[in-house]
mmCIF file of the C-alpha atoms, coordinates in Angstrom:
data_MODEL
# 
_entry.id   MODEL 
# 
loop_
_atom_site.group_PDB 
_atom_site.id 
_atom_site.type_symbol 
_atom_site.label_atom_id 
_atom_site.label_alt_id 
_atom_site.label_comp_id 
_atom_site.label_asym_id 
_atom_site.label_entity_id 
_atom_site.label_seq_id 
_atom_site.pdbx_PDB_ins_code 
_atom_site.Cartn_x 
_atom_site.Cartn_y 
_atom_site.Cartn_z 
_atom_site.occupancy 
_atom_site.B_iso_or_equiv 
_atom_site.pdbx_formal_charge 
_atom_site.auth_seq_id 
_atom_site.auth_comp_id 
_atom_site.auth_asym_id 
_atom_site.auth_atom_id 
_atom_site.pdbx_PDB_model_num 
ATOM 1  C CA . MET A 1 1  ? -13.002 -20.343 -30.501 1.00 0.00 ? 1  MET A CA 1 
ATOM 2  C CA . SER A 1 2  ? -9.588  -21.808 -31.704 1.00 0.00 ? 2  SER A CA 1 
ATOM 3  C CA . GLU A 1 3  ? -8.142  -24.792 -30.389 1.00 0.00 ? 3  GLU A CA 1 
ATOM 4  C CA . LEU A 1 4  ? -4.726  -24.213 -27.809 1.00 0.00 ? 4  LEU A CA 1 
ATOM 5  C CA . ARG A 1 5  ? -2.041  -26.278 -29.121 1.00 0.00 ? 5  ARG A CA 1 
ATOM 6  C CA . TRP A 1 6  ? 0.591   -26.911 -26.111 1.00 0.00 ? 6  TRP A CA 1 
ATOM 7  C CA . THR A 1 7  ? 4.285   -26.876 -27.504 1.00 0.00 ? 7  THR A CA 1 
ATOM 8  C CA . GLN A 1 8  ? 6.244   -29.474 -24.860 1.00 0.00 ? 8  GLN A CA 1 
ATOM 9  C CA . GLN A 1 9  ? 7.958   -26.737 -23.119 1.00 0.00 ? 9  GLN A CA 1 
ATOM 10 C CA . ALA A 1 10 ? 3.975   -25.466 -21.991 1.00 0.00 ? 10 ALA A CA 1 
ATOM 11 C CA . SER A 1 11 ? 2.906   -29.368 -21.356 1.00 0.00 ? 11 SER A CA 1 
ATOM 12 C CA . ASP A 1 12 ? 6.264   -29.727 -19.245 1.00 0.00 ? 12 ASP A CA 1 
ATOM 13 C CA . ASP A 1 13 ? 6.061   -26.625 -17.690 1.00 0.00 ? 13 ASP A CA 1 
ATOM 14 C CA . LEU A 1 14 ? 2.300   -27.298 -16.656 1.00 0.00 ? 14 LEU A CA 1 
ATOM 15 C CA . ALA A 1 15 ? 3.134   -30.303 -15.269 1.00 0.00 ? 15 ALA A CA 1 
ATOM 16 C CA . ALA A 1 16 ? 5.982   -28.849 -12.904 1.00 0.00 ? 16 ALA A CA 1 
ATOM 17 C CA . ILE A 1 17 ? 3.612   -26.048 -11.764 1.00 0.00 ? 17 ILE A CA 1 
ATOM 18 C CA . THR A 1 18 ? 0.901   -28.748 -10.722 1.00 0.00 ? 18 THR A CA 1 
ATOM 19 C CA . GLU A 1 19 ? 3.140   -30.960 -8.988  1.00 0.00 ? 19 GLU A CA 1 
ATOM 20 C CA . PHE A 1 20 ? 4.577   -28.183 -7.106  1.00 0.00 ? 20 PHE A CA 1 
ATOM 21 C CA . ILE A 1 21 ? 0.803   -26.839 -6.105  1.00 0.00 ? 21 ILE A CA 1 
ATOM 22 C CA . ALA A 1 22 ? 0.062   -31.275 -5.531  1.00 0.00 ? 22 ALA A CA 1 
ATOM 23 C CA . ASN A 1 23 ? 2.562   -30.300 -2.990  1.00 0.00 ? 23 ASN A CA 1 
ATOM 24 C CA . ASP A 1 24 ? 0.594   -28.708 -0.577  1.00 0.00 ? 24 ASP A CA 1 
ATOM 25 C CA . SER A 1 25 ? -3.210  -29.721 -2.330  1.00 0.00 ? 25 SER A CA 1 
ATOM 26 C CA . GLU A 1 26 ? -3.367  -32.455 -4.587  1.00 0.00 ? 26 GLU A CA 1 
ATOM 27 C CA . PHE A 1 27 ? -6.950  -31.347 -4.951  1.00 0.00 ? 27 PHE A CA 1 
ATOM 28 C CA . HIS A 1 28 ? -6.051  -27.885 -5.604  1.00 0.00 ? 28 HIS A CA 1 
ATOM 29 C CA . ALA A 1 29 ? -3.628  -29.361 -8.028  1.00 0.00 ? 29 ALA A CA 1 
ATOM 30 C CA . GLN A 1 30 ? -6.201  -30.925 -10.224 1.00 0.00 ? 30 GLN A CA 1 
ATOM 31 C CA . LEU A 1 31 ? -8.675  -28.032 -9.848  1.00 0.00 ? 31 LEU A CA 1 
ATOM 32 C CA . PHE A 1 32 ? -5.478  -26.052 -11.624 1.00 0.00 ? 32 PHE A CA 1 
ATOM 33 C CA . ALA A 1 33 ? -4.606  -28.163 -14.017 1.00 0.00 ? 33 ALA A CA 1 
ATOM 34 C CA . ILE A 1 34 ? -8.195  -28.740 -15.408 1.00 0.00 ? 34 ILE A CA 1 
ATOM 35 C CA . GLY A 1 35 ? -9.052  -25.606 -15.505 1.00 0.00 ? 35 GLY A CA 1 
ATOM 36 C CA . VAL A 1 36 ? -5.843  -24.641 -17.756 1.00 0.00 ? 36 VAL A CA 1 
ATOM 37 C CA . VAL A 1 37 ? -6.265  -26.962 -19.718 1.00 0.00 ? 37 VAL A CA 1 
ATOM 38 C CA . GLN A 1 38 ? -10.483 -25.992 -20.100 1.00 0.00 ? 38 GLN A CA 1 
ATOM 39 C CA . ASN A 1 39 ? -9.375  -22.569 -20.826 1.00 0.00 ? 39 ASN A CA 1 
ATOM 40 C CA . GLU A 1 40 ? -11.002 -21.243 -17.642 1.00 0.00 ? 40 GLU A CA 1 
ATOM 41 C CA . TRP A 1 41 ? -7.523  -19.853 -16.519 1.00 0.00 ? 41 TRP A CA 1 
ATOM 42 C CA . ILE A 1 42 ? -6.073  -17.955 -19.018 1.00 0.00 ? 42 ILE A CA 1 
# 
């Protein structure tokens, strides 16, 4: 499996999306971010 490299824009977008989700649920925001980083949501 190849390694995923994050651009600054992609990292910023993930942070913004995670913050948006956290407005409703910090738990689900964390699950989402972890899933994306671990390539489970791609």
